[in-house]
C-alpha positions, 0 to 999 in steps of 0.5 A, spaced: 171 439 143 163 441 141 157 437 143 154 433 137 146 437 137 141 432 140 136 433 134 142 430 130 144 424 134 141 423 141 145 418 142 152 421 141 149 427 144 148 423 151 155 421 150 158 428 149 154 431 154 157 426 159 164 426 157 164 434 156 161 435 164 166 431 167 162 425 169 165 419 168 172 416 164 173 409 161 175 403 166 180 398 164 175 393 164 170 393 158 163 396 161 166 398 168 166 406 168 170 410 173 165 415 177 169 422 176 167 427 182 162 430 178 158 424 176 159 421 184 157 427 187 151 427 183 149 420 186 152 422 193 146 428 192 141 422 190 143 418 195 143 423 201 136 425 200 133 418 198 136 415 204 133 420 209 126 418 205 127 411 207 128 412 213 123 416 215 119 410 213 121 406 219 127 402 215 134 402 217 141 401 214 145 394 213 151 392 209 151 384 207 156 381 202 158 382 196 160 375 195 154 369 194 155 362 195 153 359 188 148 354 190 144 359 193 142 362 186 139 355 185 134 355 191 129 359 187 128 356 180 126 363 176 130 367 180 137 363 178 134 363 171 133 370 171 140 372 173 144 366 171 147 369 164 149 376 168 152 372 173 160 373 175 163 367 178 170 367 183 172 360 182 180 361 186 182 365 191 189 365 190 194 367 184 201 364 183 207 366 178 206 363 171 213 359 170 215 363 163 215 369 168 209 372 164 205 375 169 200 371 174 195 365 173 190 361 178 194 357 183 190 350 181 191 349 188 187 354 190 180 352 187 174 354 191 170 348 194 164 352 192 164 357 186 162 365 189 157 369 185 159 376 185 152 380 187 147 381 182 142 382 187 142 380 194 135 377 196 139 370 196 143 372 201 139 377 205 133 371 205 139 366 208 140 371 214 133 373 215 132 365 216 137 366 223 134 372 225 127 372 224 123 367 229 117 370 232 111 375 230 115 379 234 121 380 230 117 382 224 116 386 220 124 386 218 125 393 214 132 393 212 136 397 206 143 397 203 147 402 199 151 397 195 155 396 188 152 390 184 155 386 178 151 384 172 156 381 165 152 386 160 153 384 153 151 392 151 153 397 155 152 405 156 154 410 161 149 409 168 144 406 164 147 399 163 154 397 165 157 391 168 158 394 175 154 399 178 151 402 184 144 402 187 140 402 193 136 396 195 131 394 201 128 388 203 123 387 208 120 381 211 112 381 213 107 376 217 102 378 212 101 378 205 096 385 206 102 388 209 107 386 204 103 389 198 102 395 202 110 396 203 111 395 196 107 400 194 109 405 199 116 404 197 113 405 189 110 412 191 117 414 195 121 413 189 115 417 185 115 423 190 122 423 190 123 423 182 118 429 182 121 433 188 128 432 187 130 430 180 125 434 176 123 427 174 115 426 172 114 419 172 108 414 171 107 409 177 105 402 174 105 394 174 110 390 170 107 385 165 109 378 167 114 378 161 117 384 165 117 381 171 122 381 176 125 374 177 122 371 182 117 376 184 109 375 184 108 383 182 113 387 179 112 395 180 115 401 176 116 407 175 117 410 168 120 416 165 120 419 159 126 421 155 127 427 151 128 423 144 121 420 147 124 413 149 121 410 156 127 409 162 125 405 167 127 409 173 126 404 179 122 398 181 118 395 187 117 387 188 112 384 191 115 377 193 110 373 195 113 367 200 118 365 194 123 367 198 121 364 205 120 357 202 127 357 198 130 359 204 125 355 210 124 363 213 119 362 218 115 365 224 110 362 230 104 367 229 100 370 234 096 364 234 102 360 236 102 357 229 109 357 224 107 361 218 112 363 212 113 370 212 111 375 206 117 379 202 119 385 199 125 388 195 125 394 191 131 399 189 133 405 184 141 405 181 146 410 178 142 410 172 137 415 175 143 420 173 143 418 166 136 420 167 137 427 169 142 428 163 137 425 158 131 429 161 134 435 162 140 437 159 141 441 152 146 443 147 151 446 151 151 441 156 148 438 162 143 441 166 142 439 173 136 440 177 139 444 183 136 440 188 141 434 186 147 439 183 153 437 186 155 444 185 149 449 186 152 456 185 159 458 182 162 464 184 167 467 179 171 473 180 173 477 174 179 482 176 185 485 174 192 484 178 191 491 182 184 489 183 185 481 186 185 483 193 178 487 193 175 482 189 177 476 193 175 479 200 168 481 197 167 474 193 169 470 201 164 475 204 159 472 199 161 465 199 160 465 207 154 467 206 151 462 201 155 456 204 151 456 210 145 453 205 148 452 198 153 448 196 158 453 193 164 453 189 169 460 188 173 459 181 179 463 183 184 459 178 188 464 175 190 461 169 184 461 166 180 467 163 173 468 165 170 466 159 173 459 159 170 458 166 164 460 164 164 455 159 166 449 163 161 451 169 156 451 163 157 444 160 157 441 168 150 444 169 152 448 175 145 452 176 147 458 177 153 463 176 156 469 180 160 474 176 163 479 181 168 484 179 171 491 181 164 494 179 160 489 182 164 490 189 162 498 189 155 496 186 154 491 192 152 486 188 153 480 184 151 479 176 148 473 176 146 468 170 141 461 170 144 455 167 138 455 163 139 461 160 135 468 160 138 475 161 144 476 167 140 480 173 144 483 179 144 480 186 145 485 192 151 482 197 146 483 202 140 479 200 144 474 196 141 468 200 134 469 200 134 471 192 139 465 191 134 460 194 128 463 190 131 463 184 134 456 185 127 454 187 124 457 181 129 453 176 127 447 180 119 447 179 121 450 171 125 444 170 119 440 172 114 444 169 118 442 162 119 435 163 111 433 165 109 438 159 113 434 154 111 427 158 104 429 157 104 432 150 108 424 148 103 421 151 098 419 146 094 412 144 094 408 138 088 404 134 092 399 131 098 395 130 101 398 125 100 405 128 104 403 134 109 401 129 109 407 126 109 411 132 115 408 135 120 409 130 117 417 128 115 420 134 115 415 140 112 416 146 108 413 152 103 409 147 097 408 151 092 402 149 087 398 152 090 391 152 087 385 152 093 380 150 098 375 153 105 374 154 105 371 146 103 376 144 107 381 147 113 378 145 110 378 138 109 385 138 116 387 141 119 383 136 114 386 130 115 394 133 121 393 138 117 396 143 116 393 150 110 394 154 112 399 159 108 398 165 100 397 167 098 404 170 096 404 177 091 410 175 088 408 169 080 408 168 076 403 166 076 398 160 070 395 160 067 394 153 073 396 150 077 392 145 085 391 144 087 394 138 093 391 137 090 383 138 083 384 137 082 381 144 077 384 150 081 389 154 082 387 161 087 394 163 091 399 160 098 398 158 103 404 156 108 402 150 114 405 148 121 404 145 125 403 152 132 403 154 
Protein backbone atom coordinates (compact mmCIF):
# COMPACT_ATOMS: atom_id res chain seq x y z
CA UNK A 1 0.00 0.00 0.00
CA UNK A 2 1.28 3.53 -0.76
CA UNK A 3 2.28 5.83 2.07
CA UNK A 4 0.06 8.87 2.56
CA UNK A 5 2.08 12.01 1.69
CA UNK A 6 3.34 13.77 4.78
CA UNK A 7 2.04 17.14 3.60
CA UNK A 8 -1.45 15.76 2.98
CA UNK A 9 -2.10 14.10 6.35
CA UNK A 10 0.74 14.01 8.86
CA UNK A 11 -0.99 11.72 11.34
CA UNK A 12 -1.88 9.13 8.70
CA UNK A 13 1.61 9.46 7.19
CA UNK A 14 3.08 8.55 10.58
CA UNK A 15 0.85 5.48 10.91
CA UNK A 16 1.62 4.41 7.33
CA UNK A 17 5.38 4.75 7.80
CA UNK A 18 5.26 2.61 10.94
CA UNK A 19 3.07 0.01 9.24
CA UNK A 20 5.01 -0.21 5.98
CA UNK A 21 8.28 -0.18 7.92
CA UNK A 22 7.21 -3.29 9.82
CA UNK A 23 7.60 -1.78 13.29
CA UNK A 24 4.42 -2.78 15.15
CA UNK A 25 1.20 -4.74 14.91
CA UNK A 26 -2.05 -4.60 16.86
CA UNK A 27 -2.46 -6.89 19.86
CA UNK A 28 -5.76 -8.29 21.16
CA UNK A 29 -5.73 -5.68 23.97
CA UNK A 30 -6.76 -2.14 23.09
CA UNK A 31 -3.88 0.31 23.31
CA UNK A 32 -1.19 -2.40 23.45
CA UNK A 33 1.10 -2.98 20.47
CA UNK A 34 3.28 -5.88 19.43
CA UNK A 35 6.79 -4.65 18.66
CA UNK A 36 7.84 -6.56 15.57
CA UNK A 37 11.53 -7.50 15.19
CA UNK A 38 12.47 -4.40 13.18
CA UNK A 39 10.71 -2.09 15.65
CA UNK A 40 12.13 -3.85 18.70
CA UNK A 41 15.55 -3.81 17.04
CA UNK A 42 15.51 0.00 17.11
CA UNK A 43 14.69 -0.11 20.81
CA UNK A 44 17.54 -2.58 21.37
CA UNK A 45 20.02 -0.17 19.79
CA UNK A 46 18.63 2.66 21.94
CA UNK A 47 18.96 0.47 25.01
CA UNK A 48 22.49 -0.68 24.17
CA UNK A 49 23.84 2.84 23.67
CA UNK A 50 22.00 4.52 26.53
CA UNK A 51 22.74 1.70 28.97
CA UNK A 52 26.45 2.24 28.35
CA UNK A 53 26.10 5.98 29.00
CA UNK A 54 24.12 5.37 32.22
CA UNK A 55 26.72 2.95 33.54
CA UNK A 56 29.54 5.35 32.67
CA UNK A 57 28.00 7.82 35.15
CA UNK A 58 28.28 5.26 37.97
CA UNK A 59 24.81 3.69 37.90
CA UNK A 60 24.06 -0.03 38.06
CA UNK A 61 21.05 -1.99 36.83
CA UNK A 62 18.55 -3.86 38.99
CA UNK A 63 14.98 -5.07 38.58
CA UNK A 64 11.95 -4.36 40.76
CA UNK A 65 8.52 -6.07 40.76
CA UNK A 66 5.74 -5.36 38.27
CA UNK A 67 3.14 -5.48 41.06
CA UNK A 68 2.91 -2.76 43.71
CA UNK A 69 0.64 -2.84 46.80
CA UNK A 70 -2.13 -0.30 46.27
CA UNK A 71 -1.45 1.26 49.68
CA UNK A 72 2.03 2.28 48.51
CA UNK A 73 0.62 4.78 46.03
CA UNK A 74 -1.39 6.53 48.71
CA UNK A 75 1.66 7.37 50.80
CA UNK A 76 2.69 10.31 48.58
CA UNK A 77 -0.41 12.42 47.96
CA UNK A 78 0.63 14.16 44.73
CA UNK A 79 1.95 10.89 43.31
CA UNK A 80 -1.29 8.97 43.83
CA UNK A 81 -3.32 11.86 42.43
CA UNK A 82 -1.14 11.94 39.33
CA UNK A 83 -1.45 8.24 38.53
CA UNK A 84 -4.78 7.11 40.05
CA UNK A 85 -6.77 7.49 36.82
CA UNK A 86 -4.25 5.45 34.82
CA UNK A 87 -3.63 2.66 37.32
CA UNK A 88 -4.63 -0.92 36.48
CA UNK A 89 -5.43 -3.23 39.40
CA UNK A 90 -5.14 -6.94 40.07
CA UNK A 91 -7.87 -8.01 42.50
CA UNK A 92 -7.92 -11.83 42.14
CA UNK A 93 -5.16 -14.42 41.89
CA UNK A 94 -7.11 -17.26 40.29
CA UNK A 95 -9.76 -18.02 37.65
CA UNK A 96 -12.34 -20.78 37.51
CA UNK A 97 -14.51 -22.29 34.80
CA UNK A 98 -17.98 -20.76 34.51
CA UNK A 99 -20.81 -23.07 35.49
CA UNK A 100 -22.54 -22.47 32.15
CA UNK A 101 -19.39 -23.66 30.36
CA UNK A 102 -18.83 -20.30 28.65
CA UNK A 103 -15.22 -19.57 29.43
CA UNK A 104 -13.77 -18.53 32.79
CA UNK A 105 -14.43 -16.00 35.55
CA UNK A 106 -12.60 -14.70 38.64
CA UNK A 107 -12.75 -17.19 41.49
CA UNK A 108 -14.56 -15.35 44.31
CA UNK A 109 -12.45 -17.24 46.84
CA UNK A 110 -9.24 -15.81 45.36
CA UNK A 111 -9.77 -12.13 46.21
CA UNK A 112 -6.46 -10.57 47.26
CA UNK A 113 -6.21 -9.11 50.74
CA UNK A 114 -4.92 -5.95 49.09
CA UNK A 115 -5.28 -5.10 45.38
CA UNK A 116 -2.03 -4.82 43.44
CA UNK A 117 -1.27 -1.94 41.08
CA UNK A 118 0.42 -2.91 37.82
CA UNK A 119 3.48 -0.68 37.70
CA UNK A 120 2.74 2.81 36.23
CA UNK A 121 6.17 3.92 37.55
CA UNK A 122 8.36 2.48 40.30
CA UNK A 123 9.07 5.25 42.81
CA UNK A 124 6.93 3.74 45.55
CA UNK A 125 8.20 0.16 45.48
CA UNK A 126 11.79 1.30 45.02
CA UNK A 127 11.62 3.69 47.94
CA UNK A 128 10.14 0.93 50.08
CA UNK A 129 13.25 -1.12 49.28
CA UNK A 130 15.61 1.83 49.75
CA UNK A 131 14.23 2.11 53.27
CA UNK A 132 15.63 -1.36 53.92
CA UNK A 133 18.97 -0.75 52.18
CA UNK A 134 19.93 2.71 53.46
CA UNK A 135 21.05 3.30 57.03
CA UNK A 136 24.27 5.31 56.95
CA UNK A 137 25.95 8.02 54.88
CA UNK A 138 28.25 5.20 53.74
CA UNK A 139 25.29 3.70 51.82
CA UNK A 140 24.96 6.88 49.74
CA UNK A 141 24.70 7.78 46.98
CA UNK A 142 22.58 4.86 45.80
CA UNK A 143 22.46 4.95 41.99
CA UNK A 144 20.16 2.35 40.43
CA UNK A 145 18.54 2.03 37.02
CA UNK A 146 16.13 -0.51 35.61
CA UNK A 147 14.85 -1.45 32.15
CA UNK A 148 11.23 -2.49 32.39
CA UNK A 149 7.68 -2.33 31.07
CA UNK A 150 5.00 0.00 32.41
CA UNK A 151 1.19 0.04 32.24
CA UNK A 152 -0.82 3.29 32.16
CA UNK A 153 -4.44 2.93 31.09
CA UNK A 154 -4.52 5.62 28.41
CA UNK A 155 -7.83 6.63 26.84
CA UNK A 156 -6.31 7.75 23.52
CA UNK A 157 -3.34 5.85 22.15
CA UNK A 158 -0.89 6.22 19.28
CA UNK A 159 1.88 3.73 18.41
CA UNK A 160 5.10 4.46 20.35
CA UNK A 161 3.94 7.91 21.46
CA UNK A 162 1.22 6.84 23.90
CA UNK A 163 0.29 3.21 24.54
CA UNK A 164 -1.28 1.33 27.44
CA UNK A 165 1.88 -0.70 27.92
CA UNK A 166 5.30 0.60 26.96
CA UNK A 167 8.97 -0.10 27.54
CA UNK A 168 11.27 2.28 29.31
CA UNK A 169 14.32 2.92 31.41
CA UNK A 170 13.88 4.47 34.85
CA UNK A 171 16.67 5.59 37.14
CA UNK A 172 16.16 6.15 40.87
CA UNK A 173 18.84 7.64 43.09
CA UNK A 174 19.26 8.55 46.76
CA UNK A 175 21.67 11.21 48.04
CA UNK A 176 22.90 12.73 51.27
CA UNK A 177 22.40 16.37 50.24
CA UNK A 178 20.02 18.49 48.20
CA UNK A 179 22.89 19.87 46.11
CA UNK A 180 24.06 16.38 45.17
CA UNK A 181 20.55 15.30 44.16
CA UNK A 182 19.97 18.40 42.05
CA UNK A 183 23.32 17.88 40.37
CA UNK A 184 22.32 14.28 39.58
CA UNK A 185 19.01 15.33 38.01
CA UNK A 186 20.76 17.78 35.69
CA UNK A 187 23.60 15.37 34.92
CA UNK A 188 21.15 12.76 33.66
CA UNK A 189 19.29 15.38 31.63
CA UNK A 190 22.61 16.13 29.93
CA UNK A 191 23.14 12.41 29.29
CA UNK A 192 19.75 12.26 27.56
CA UNK A 193 20.42 15.38 25.49
CA UNK A 194 23.80 14.10 24.33
CA UNK A 195 22.39 10.68 23.52
CA UNK A 196 19.56 12.16 21.44
CA UNK A 197 21.91 14.37 19.44
CA UNK A 198 24.76 11.90 18.99
CA UNK A 199 22.82 8.66 18.46
CA UNK A 200 19.32 9.60 17.32
CA UNK A 201 20.39 12.70 15.33
CA UNK A 202 17.67 14.45 17.32
CA UNK A 203 18.43 17.96 18.64
CA UNK A 204 16.59 18.83 21.85
CA UNK A 205 15.98 21.80 24.12
CA UNK A 206 16.90 21.26 27.76
CA UNK A 207 14.42 22.90 30.11
CA UNK A 208 12.46 22.91 33.33
CA UNK A 209 8.77 22.06 33.37
CA UNK A 210 6.18 24.42 34.82
CA UNK A 211 4.38 23.39 37.99
CA UNK A 212 1.36 22.45 35.86
CA UNK A 213 3.44 20.00 33.78
CA UNK A 214 5.62 18.75 36.66
CA UNK A 215 5.86 15.02 37.44
CA UNK A 216 3.51 13.93 40.23
CA UNK A 217 5.49 14.02 43.47
CA UNK A 218 8.47 16.00 42.14
CA UNK A 219 9.86 19.32 43.34
CA UNK A 220 11.29 20.11 39.91
CA UNK A 221 10.98 18.28 36.59
CA UNK A 222 13.53 18.80 33.84
CA UNK A 223 12.81 17.83 30.24
CA UNK A 224 14.29 17.42 26.79
CA UNK A 225 11.91 18.74 24.12
CA UNK A 226 12.23 17.83 20.44
CA UNK A 227 10.47 19.30 17.41
CA UNK A 228 8.78 16.99 14.91
CA UNK A 229 8.51 17.68 11.17
CA UNK A 230 4.96 19.02 11.52
CA UNK A 231 6.15 21.60 14.05
CA UNK A 232 4.66 19.87 17.10
CA UNK A 233 6.76 19.30 20.21
CA UNK A 234 7.54 15.90 21.69
CA UNK A 235 8.81 15.37 25.22
CA UNK A 236 11.75 13.03 24.73
CA UNK A 237 12.64 12.31 28.36
CA UNK A 238 12.45 13.75 31.85
CA UNK A 239 14.60 13.98 34.95
CA UNK A 240 13.04 14.77 38.32
CA UNK A 241 14.40 16.29 41.50
CA UNK A 242 12.11 14.67 44.06
CA UNK A 243 13.41 16.49 47.13
CA UNK A 244 12.64 14.50 50.28
CA UNK A 245 9.02 13.73 49.38
CA UNK A 246 9.40 9.99 48.90
CA UNK A 247 11.88 9.68 51.74
CA UNK A 248 9.24 11.19 54.03
CA UNK A 249 6.50 8.95 52.65
CA UNK A 250 8.54 5.77 53.16
CA UNK A 251 10.59 6.92 56.18
CA UNK A 252 13.97 6.56 54.47
CA UNK A 253 16.60 8.11 56.73
CA UNK A 254 20.34 7.81 57.19
CA UNK A 255 22.84 8.61 59.89
CA UNK A 256 25.01 11.46 58.61
CA UNK A 257 28.69 11.96 59.40
CA UNK A 258 27.74 13.99 62.48
CA UNK A 259 25.77 11.04 63.87
CA UNK A 260 22.38 12.70 63.23
CA UNK A 261 19.61 10.94 61.33
CA UNK A 262 18.32 12.80 58.29
CA UNK A 263 15.99 12.17 55.35
CA UNK A 264 17.67 11.29 52.06
CA UNK A 265 17.27 13.35 48.88
CA UNK A 266 16.02 11.74 45.69
CA UNK A 267 15.87 11.83 41.90
CA UNK A 268 14.22 9.77 39.20
CA UNK A 269 14.61 9.98 35.43
CA UNK A 270 13.55 8.04 32.35
CA UNK A 271 13.02 7.70 28.62
CA UNK A 272 10.62 5.38 26.81
CA UNK A 273 9.85 3.73 23.49
CA UNK A 274 8.33 7.06 22.43
CA UNK A 275 11.88 7.83 21.29
CA UNK A 276 11.24 5.39 18.44
CA UNK A 277 8.26 7.53 17.46
CA UNK A 278 10.46 10.62 17.68
CA UNK A 279 12.95 9.07 15.24
CA UNK A 280 10.14 8.24 12.81
CA UNK A 281 8.60 11.71 12.92
CA UNK A 282 11.89 13.61 12.82
CA UNK A 283 13.65 11.93 9.91
CA UNK A 284 11.30 9.88 7.72
CA UNK A 285 9.89 10.88 4.32
CA UNK A 286 7.14 9.91 1.91
CA UNK A 287 9.06 6.79 0.86
CA UNK A 288 9.05 5.41 4.41
CA UNK A 289 11.39 5.19 7.36
CA UNK A 290 14.67 7.05 7.52
CA UNK A 291 16.84 5.74 10.35
CA UNK A 292 20.02 7.33 11.70
CA UNK A 293 22.79 4.77 11.09
CA UNK A 294 23.76 4.57 14.77
CA UNK A 295 20.32 3.30 15.76
CA UNK A 296 19.37 1.29 12.66
CA UNK A 297 19.01 -2.45 13.41
CA UNK A 298 20.37 -3.09 9.90
CA UNK A 299 22.92 -0.53 8.78
CA UNK A 300 23.85 -2.11 5.47
CA UNK A 301 21.79 -4.44 3.27
CA UNK A 302 23.58 -6.34 0.50
CA UNK A 303 21.38 -7.38 -2.41
CA UNK A 304 22.89 -9.96 -4.78
CA UNK A 305 21.67 -9.68 -8.39
CA UNK A 306 22.20 -12.63 -10.69
CA UNK A 307 20.87 -15.08 -13.19
CA UNK A 308 20.82 -18.76 -12.23
CA UNK A 309 24.17 -19.54 -13.84
CA UNK A 310 25.79 -16.56 -12.10
CA UNK A 311 24.48 -17.34 -8.63
CA UNK A 312 27.50 -19.05 -7.09
CA UNK A 313 30.02 -16.46 -8.28
CA UNK A 314 27.93 -13.55 -7.00
CA UNK A 315 27.08 -15.16 -3.65
CA UNK A 316 30.73 -16.02 -2.99
CA UNK A 317 31.65 -12.35 -3.49
CA UNK A 318 28.70 -11.22 -1.35
CA UNK A 319 29.74 -13.52 1.49
CA UNK A 320 33.29 -12.13 1.43
CA UNK A 321 31.86 -8.62 1.54
CA UNK A 322 29.50 -9.53 4.38
CA UNK A 323 32.34 -10.92 6.46
CA UNK A 324 34.48 -7.84 5.84
CA UNK A 325 31.70 -5.44 6.85
CA UNK A 326 30.15 -7.58 9.57
CA UNK A 327 33.05 -7.02 11.96
CA UNK A 328 32.08 -3.36 12.33
CA UNK A 329 28.54 -2.93 11.00
CA UNK A 330 25.11 -4.56 11.30
CA UNK A 331 24.79 -6.22 7.89
CA UNK A 332 21.95 -8.14 6.22
CA UNK A 333 22.27 -10.16 3.00
CA UNK A 334 18.95 -10.37 1.15
CA UNK A 335 19.38 -13.54 -0.90
CA UNK A 336 15.69 -14.41 -1.19
CA UNK A 337 15.21 -16.04 -4.57
CA UNK A 338 11.44 -15.54 -4.76
CA UNK A 339 11.68 -11.73 -4.91
CA UNK A 340 12.98 -9.58 -7.74
CA UNK A 341 15.70 -7.02 -6.91
CA UNK A 342 13.28 -4.09 -7.31
CA UNK A 343 10.93 -5.50 -4.68
CA UNK A 344 13.84 -5.89 -2.29
CA UNK A 345 15.01 -2.32 -2.88
CA UNK A 346 11.50 -1.06 -2.17
CA UNK A 347 11.18 -3.07 1.07
CA UNK A 348 14.51 -1.96 2.53
CA UNK A 349 13.82 1.64 1.57
CA UNK A 350 10.54 1.53 3.50
CA UNK A 351 12.36 -0.02 6.47
CA UNK A 352 14.88 2.81 6.49
CA UNK A 353 18.09 0.81 6.08
CA UNK A 354 20.74 3.54 5.67
CA UNK A 355 22.88 1.96 2.94
CA UNK A 356 22.16 -0.56 0.17
CA UNK A 357 24.92 -2.41 -1.70
CA UNK A 358 24.05 -4.15 -4.96
CA UNK A 359 26.35 -6.89 -6.22
CA UNK A 360 25.94 -8.45 -9.67
CA UNK A 361 28.35 -10.34 -11.94
CA UNK A 362 29.64 -7.09 -13.50
CA UNK A 363 30.26 -5.68 -10.03
CA UNK A 364 32.20 -8.82 -9.09
CA UNK A 365 34.31 -8.42 -12.22
CA UNK A 366 35.00 -4.75 -11.36
CA UNK A 367 35.74 -5.58 -7.71
CA UNK A 368 33.22 -3.04 -6.42
CA UNK A 369 29.62 -3.03 -5.18
CA UNK A 370 27.13 -0.40 -6.35
CA UNK A 371 25.89 1.65 -3.36
CA UNK A 372 22.89 3.84 -2.74
CA UNK A 373 22.10 5.85 0.40
CA UNK A 374 18.59 5.78 1.86
CA UNK A 375 18.63 9.56 2.03
CA UNK A 376 18.93 9.76 -1.75
CA UNK A 377 21.53 10.73 -4.31
CA UNK A 378 23.19 8.95 -7.18
CA UNK A 379 24.58 5.45 -6.94
CA UNK A 380 28.33 5.17 -6.39
CA UNK A 381 30.89 2.35 -6.36
CA UNK A 382 32.31 0.83 -3.18
CA UNK A 383 35.47 -1.19 -3.93
CA UNK A 384 35.49 -4.49 -2.06
CA UNK A 385 39.03 -3.94 -0.75
CA UNK A 386 38.17 -0.55 0.79
CA UNK A 387 34.56 -1.34 1.74
CA UNK A 388 34.91 -1.14 5.53
CA UNK A 389 36.53 2.30 5.46
CA UNK A 390 34.25 3.75 2.79
CA UNK A 391 31.04 2.42 4.34
CA UNK A 392 32.07 3.88 7.70
CA UNK A 393 32.65 7.28 6.11
CA UNK A 394 29.30 7.17 4.30
CA UNK A 395 27.35 6.19 7.44
CA UNK A 396 29.09 8.85 9.54
CA UNK A 397 28.25 11.47 6.94
CA UNK A 398 24.61 10.36 6.85
CA UNK A 399 24.39 10.56 10.65
CA UNK A 400 25.80 14.09 10.64
CA UNK A 401 23.54 15.14 7.77
CA UNK A 402 20.40 14.01 9.59
CA UNK A 403 21.38 15.91 12.73
CA UNK A 404 22.21 19.05 10.76
CA UNK A 405 18.92 18.88 8.88
CA UNK A 406 16.86 18.39 12.06
CA UNK A 407 18.76 21.16 13.84
CA UNK A 408 18.22 23.61 11.00
CA UNK A 409 14.50 22.81 10.98
CA UNK A 410 14.21 23.30 14.74
CA UNK A 411 16.09 26.58 14.66
CA UNK A 412 13.99 27.89 11.75
CA UNK A 413 10.80 27.02 13.62
CA UNK A 414 11.89 28.60 16.92
CA UNK A 415 10.43 32.11 16.87
CA UNK A 416 8.94 34.75 19.14
CA UNK A 417 5.31 35.82 19.45
CA UNK A 418 4.08 39.19 20.65
CA UNK A 419 0.49 38.46 21.71
CA UNK A 420 -1.93 35.72 22.71
CA UNK A 421 -3.71 36.15 19.38
CA UNK A 422 -0.47 35.60 17.47
CA UNK A 423 0.27 32.52 19.57
CA UNK A 424 -3.10 31.01 18.66
CA UNK A 425 -2.66 31.81 14.98
CA UNK A 426 0.87 30.43 14.81
CA UNK A 427 -0.07 27.21 16.61
CA UNK A 428 -2.68 26.57 13.93
CA UNK A 429 -0.82 27.77 10.82
CA UNK A 430 2.87 27.15 11.51
CA UNK A 431 3.53 25.49 14.88
CA UNK A 432 6.99 25.38 16.37
CA UNK A 433 8.79 26.45 19.51
CA UNK A 434 7.10 29.78 20.22
CA UNK A 435 9.28 31.77 22.59
CA UNK A 436 7.94 34.35 25.06
CA UNK A 437 9.16 36.15 28.18
CA UNK A 438 6.78 34.53 30.65
CA UNK A 439 5.17 36.13 33.67
CA UNK A 440 2.00 34.09 34.11
CA UNK A 441 0.85 31.72 36.84
CA UNK A 442 -0.78 28.28 36.74
CA UNK A 443 -4.20 29.73 36.00
CA UNK A 444 -2.80 31.77 33.09
CA UNK A 445 -1.11 28.66 31.71
CA UNK A 446 -4.32 26.63 31.84
CA UNK A 447 -6.27 29.49 30.24
CA UNK A 448 -3.78 29.73 27.36
CA UNK A 449 -3.91 25.98 26.81
CA UNK A 450 -7.70 26.09 26.66
CA UNK A 451 -7.72 29.03 24.25
CA UNK A 452 -4.94 27.94 21.87
CA UNK A 453 -4.25 24.20 22.49
CA UNK A 454 -0.63 25.19 23.11
CA UNK A 455 1.13 23.97 26.23
CA UNK A 456 4.09 25.48 28.03
CA UNK A 457 6.72 22.96 26.98
CA UNK A 458 9.51 24.20 29.24
CA UNK A 459 11.53 27.07 30.60
CA UNK A 460 14.82 26.67 28.66
CA UNK A 461 17.84 26.24 30.90
CA UNK A 462 20.00 28.30 28.55
CA UNK A 463 18.29 31.67 28.21
CA UNK A 464 19.22 35.30 28.57
CA UNK A 465 17.73 37.62 31.20
CA UNK A 466 14.15 38.85 30.94
CA UNK A 467 14.78 41.84 33.20
CA UNK A 468 12.50 44.73 32.26
CA UNK A 469 10.39 42.67 29.81
CA UNK A 470 6.62 42.21 29.94
CA UNK A 471 4.91 38.91 29.21
CA UNK A 472 2.97 39.40 25.94
CA UNK A 473 0.45 36.70 26.85
CA UNK A 474 -0.58 38.00 30.28
CA UNK A 475 0.65 41.61 30.49
CA UNK A 476 2.54 40.76 33.71
CA UNK A 477 6.25 41.38 34.40
CA UNK A 478 8.29 38.54 32.90
CA UNK A 479 10.20 36.18 35.19
CA UNK A 480 11.81 33.75 32.70
CA UNK A 481 11.63 32.59 29.10
CA UNK A 482 9.14 29.94 28.08
CA UNK A 483 8.52 27.80 25.00
CA UNK A 484 4.92 27.12 23.93
CA UNK A 485 3.76 24.69 21.25
CA UNK A 486 1.23 22.01 20.39
CA UNK A 487 2.51 18.70 21.67
CA UNK A 488 2.09 14.96 21.48
